[in-house]
C-alpha positions in Angstrom: 47.4 41.0 6.9 45.4 40.2 10.1 41.7 39.8 10.2 39.8 40.9 13.3 38.6 37.8 15.2 34.9 38.6 14.7 35.3 39.1 10.9 37.3 35.8 10.7 34.7 33.9 12.5 32.0 35.4 10.2 33.9 34.4 7.1 34.4 30.8 8.5 30.7 30.4 9.2 29.9 31.6 5.7 32.2 29.1 4.1 30.8 26.3 6.3 27.3 27.2 5.2 28.1 27.0 1.5 27.5 23.2 1.1 24.1 23.6 2.8 23.1 26.5 0.6 24.2 24.5 -2.5 22.2 21.5 -1.3 19.1 23.7 -0.9 19.6 25.3 -4.3 19.8 21.9 -5.9 16.7 20.7 -4.1 14.7 23.7 -5.2 15.6 23.1 -8.8 14.7 19.4 -8.5 14.3 17.5 -10.6 16.9 18.1 -13.3 17.0 14.5 -14.7 14.7 11.5 -14.9 13.3 10.1 -11.6 12.6 6.4 -11.1 9.6 5.1 -9.2 10.4 1.6 -8.0 7.4 -0.7 -7.9 7.6 -4.1 -6.3 5.1 -5.8 -8.6 4.8 -6.7 -12.3 3.1 -4.4 -14.8 -0.7 -4.4 -14.7 -1.2 -4.9 -11.0 -3.0 -2.3 -8.9 0.3 -0.9 -7.4 1.8 -0.6 -10.9 -1.2 1.1 -12.4 -1.4 3.5 -9.4 2.3 4.4 -9.7 2.0 5.0 -13.4 -0.9 7.4 -12.8 1.2 9.4 -10.3 4.3 9.2 -12.5 2.5 10.6 -15.5 1.1 13.5 -13.4 4.5 14.3 -11.9 6.2 14.1 -15.3 3.8 16.8 -16.6 4.1 19.0 -13.6 7.8 18.8 -13.0 9.0 18.6 -16.6 11.1 15.5 -16.2 10.3 11.9 -16.9 9.1 9.9 -13.9 10.0 6.3 -15.0 8.2 3.3 -13.6 10.8 0.6 -12.7 9.2 -2.7 -11.9 11.2 -4.8 -9.5 8.9 -7.7 -8.5 9.9 -10.1 -5.8 8.9 -11.0 -2.2 5.8 -8.8 -2.2 7.8 -5.6 -2.7 10.8 -6.5 -0.4 13.2 -6.5 -3.3 12.0 -3.1 -4.4 12.1 -1.7 -0.9 15.6 -2.9 -0.2 16.8 -1.2 -3.4 15.3 2.1 -2.5 16.4 1.9 1.2 20.0 1.7 -0.1 19.7 4.3 -2.8 21.2 7.8 -2.6 18.8 10.2 -0.7 18.6 12.7 -3.6 15.0 12.3 -4.7 15.8 10.4 -7.9 14.8 7.0 -6.6 11.2 6.8 -5.1 9.4 3.7 -3.7 5.7 3.0 -4.4 4.7 2.0 -0.9 2.2 -0.8 -0.4 0.5 -2.6 2.5 3.1 -5.4 2.4 5.7 -2.9 3.7 3.7 -2.5 6.9 3.0 -6.3 7.3 6.6 -7.3 6.6 7.9 -5.0 9.3 6.6 -7.6 11.8 6.5 -10.8 9.7 10.1 -10.6 8.6 12.2 -9.2 11.4 15.6 -10.0 9.7 15.1 -8.1 6.4 18.2 -6.3 5.0 16.4 -3.0 5.7 14.0 -1.5 8.3 11.1 0.1 6.6 10.3 2.5 9.3 13.9 3.5 9.8 15.1 3.5 6.2 12.2 5.0 4.2 10.8 8.5 4.7 7.1 9.0 3.9 6.3 11.5 1.1 2.5 11.2 0.5 -0.3 8.7 0.5 -2.1 8.1 -2.7 -5.2 5.9 -2.2 -6.9 3.3 -0.1 -8.2 0.4 -2.2 -10.7 -2.0 -0.7 -10.5 -5.8 -0.8 -13.8 -7.7 -1.2 -14.9 -10.6 0.8 -16.3 -13.1 -1.7 -17.5 -16.7 -1.7 -18.1 -19.4 -4.2 -21.9 -19.5 -5.0 -22.0 -23.0 -3.6 -21.7 -21.5 -0.1 -25.3 -21.1 1.1 -24.9 -17.5 2.4 -25.7 -14.0 1.0 -24.6 -11.7 3.8 -21.7 -11.4 6.3 -23.9 -12.4 9.3 -25.1 -15.5 7.4 -21.5 -16.3 6.6 -20.4 -15.9 10.2 -23.2 -18.2 11.4 -22.4 -20.8 8.7 -18.7 -20.8 9.5 -19.4 -21.2 13.3 -21.7 -24.1 12.5 -19.0 -25.7 10.4 -15.7 -25.0 12.2 -12.6 -25.8 10.2 -14.5 -26.9 7.2 -14.2 -23.7 5.1 -11.0 -23.0 3.1 -9.9 -19.4 2.9 -7.7 -18.7 -0.1 -5.1 -15.9 -0.3 -2.5 -14.6 -2.7 0.3 -15.7 -0.4 1.3 -16.0 3.3 1.5 -12.5 4.8 -0.1 -10.9 1.7 -2.8 -8.3 2.4 -5.4 -10.8 1.1 -4.3 -13.2 3.9 -4.1 -10.5 6.6 -7.6 -9.2 5.8 -9.0 -12.7 6.3 -7.0 -13.2 9.5 -8.3 -9.9 10.9 -11.9 -11.2 10.1 -11.2 -14.4 11.9 -9.7 -12.6 14.9 -12.7 -10.2 15.2 -15.5 -12.8 14.6 -14.0 -15.9 16.2 -14.7 -18.1 13.1 -12.4 -21.0 12.3 -11.3 -21.2 8.7 -8.3 -23.0 7.1 -5.9 -20.7 5.3 -4.8 -21.9 1.9 -2.0 -19.7 0.5 -1.3 -19.5 -3.3 1.4 -18.0 -5.4 -0.6 -14.9 -6.4 -4.2 -13.9 -6.8 -4.8 -15.6 -10.2 -4.4 -19.3 -9.1 -6.3 -18.5 -5.9 -9.2 -17.1 -7.9 -9.1 -20.2 -10.2 -9.7 -22.5 -7.2 -12.3 -20.2 -5.7 -14.2 -20.2 -8.9 -13.9 -24.0 -9.1 -15.0 -24.5 -5.5 -11.8 -26.0 -4.2 -11.8 -23.1 -1.7 -14.8 -21.4 -0.4 -13.9 -17.8 0.5 -11.3 -15.1 -0.3 -10.6 -11.5 0.6 -9.3 -10.4 -2.7 -8.1 -7.2 -4.3 -11.2 -5.7 -6.0 -9.6 -5.2 -9.4 -8.9 -9.0 -9.7 -12.4 -10.1 -8.8 -14.9 -7.4 -9.8 -15.8 -8.9 -13.2 -16.5 -12.3 -11.7 -18.7 -10.7 -9.1 -20.6 -8.7 -11.8 -21.0 -12.0 -13.8 -22.4 -13.7 -10.7 -19.6 -16.2 -10.7 -18.6 -15.1 -7.2 -20.8 -13.7 -4.5 -19.6 -10.5 -2.8 -20.3 -10.4 1.0 -18.8 -7.1 1.8 -16.0 -4.6 1.0 -13.2 -4.3 3.5 -12.9 -0.5 3.7 -14.8 1.7 6.2 -17.0 3.1 3.4 -18.7 1.5 0.4 -16.8 1.4 -2.9 -18.1 3.3 -5.9 -17.1 0.3 -8.0 -19.6 -2.0 -6.1 -22.1 0.5 -4.6 -24.7 -2.1 -3.7 -22.2 -4.2 -1.6 -22.1 -3.3 2.1 -18.9 -3.0 4.1 -17.8 -5.8 6.3 -17.7 -3.2 9.1 -21.4 -2.7 8.8 -21.7 -6.1 10.5 -18.4 -6.5 12.3 -17.9 -3.1 14.1 -14.4 -1.7 13.7 -13.4 -4.0 10.9 -11.3 -2.3 8.2 -8.7 -3.6 5.9 -7.4 -2.0 2.7 -4.6 -1.8 0.3 -2.8 1.4 1.2 -0.6 3.1 -1.5 1.8 5.9 -1.4 5.3 7.3 -2.2 8.4 7.0 0.0 12.0 8.0 -0.4 15.4 7.0 1.1 16.0 8.3 4.6 17.6 11.8 4.8 16.2 12.9 1.4 16.1 16.8 1.7 12.8 18.0 3.2 12.4 20.6 0.3 12.3 17.7 -2.2 9.8 15.7 0.0 7.6 18.8 0.3 7.7 19.5 -3.5 6.7 15.9 -4.2 4.0 15.9 -1.5 2.5 19.2 -2.9 2.3 17.8 -6.5 0.9 14.4 -5.5 -1.8 16.1 -3.4 -2.7 18.2 -6.4 -3.0 15.0 -8.5 -5.4 13.4 -5.9 -7.9 16.3 -6.0 -7.9 16.5 -9.8 -11.3 15.2 -11.1 -9.8 13.1 -13.9 -7.3 11.5 -11.5 -10.0 10.8 -8.9 -12.0 9.1 -11.6 -9.0 6.9 -12.6 -8.5 5.9 -9.0 -12.2 5.2 -8.6 -12.0 2.8 -11.6 -9.4 0.8 -9.6 -11.8 0.8 -6.7 -9.6 3.2 -4.8 -10.3 6.4 -2.8 -7.6 9.1 -3.0 -6.1 10.1 0.4 -4.5 13.5 0.7 -2.3 14.9 3.5 1.1 15.9 4.6 4.2 13.6 4.7 3.7 13.5 8.5 0.1 12.4 7.9 1.4 9.5 5.8 3.9 8.7 8.4 1.2 8.5 11.0 -0.9 6.2 8.7 2.2 3.9 8.2 2.7 3.7 12.0 -1.0 2.8 12.6 -1.1 0.2 9.9 2.1 -1.4 11.0 0.8 -1.6 14.6 -2.5 -3.0 13.5 -1.0 -5.8 11.4 1.6 -6.6 14.0 -1.3 -7.4 16.4 -3.0 -9.7 13.8 0.3 -11.5 13.1 0.9 -12.2 16.8 -2.7 -13.2 17.5 -2.8 -15.7 14.6 0.8 -16.8 15.2 1.7 -16.2 11.5 5.2 -17.2 10.6 7.3 -16.3 7.6 7.5 -19.0 5.0 
């Protein structure tokens, strides 16, 4: 039996399209089994808490467990490499953090390329850091601090939670924009840095708000300014650094990413549900308790934010000649 050529070509095209149709059908029914959100930090840290908030919401909305999988190491590089090499099927998600943008320049020989290997899904929130000093430093405002630092070049020690950490980069951005000379003292995490700041061994730190806020409220540390463009609900009486240093902004950015080539229908479904979470009053309150401000938008919006943050921190790294440890 002979098929007319046109009919044969039509049948062939239909057969070729079957895998794509099946892939779309699977994506539309997503998820059909538990999904893992990989977090590059231990339980209890801001990224972990934020990921758990989103995971709980997605579990309730999509009727499958969204399991938080903590894989700490190298400021999220271990977690990012795992996700970059995972199957692009929507069942392995990355909780994206600011370290991802910083490491793109600081560590050029990583086993992955964040921009190339991770697709953006949705941002979650911006969380401010807070510029704080030991009470022994005789300043109460950012302008007073700048004047004091310029009068004492190289005599102030600036603590951070580690070289290349967001707490380090926020301080380096401040140094670049104000021209002050401070000595960077990196620690292995925020806790030991705070211990020395409280003890007066170091004088200033740009710390994650959740780590420091109780010390600020107890007057054991003196807040100079929050690092986001707007004031924080958690410290409403503390001005922004940008009020005195025009254009200054540094924040811990969070979001969700997936392996490259994850089907767009899955990305869109996750983006839709995450944005729904971020406008929910209870979720907004939970993020506010962490000091964060929810940031809604499309996956393309998050991709643009990633590109902007990566470019900003690349400039700071090059200006300050920061090298990987």
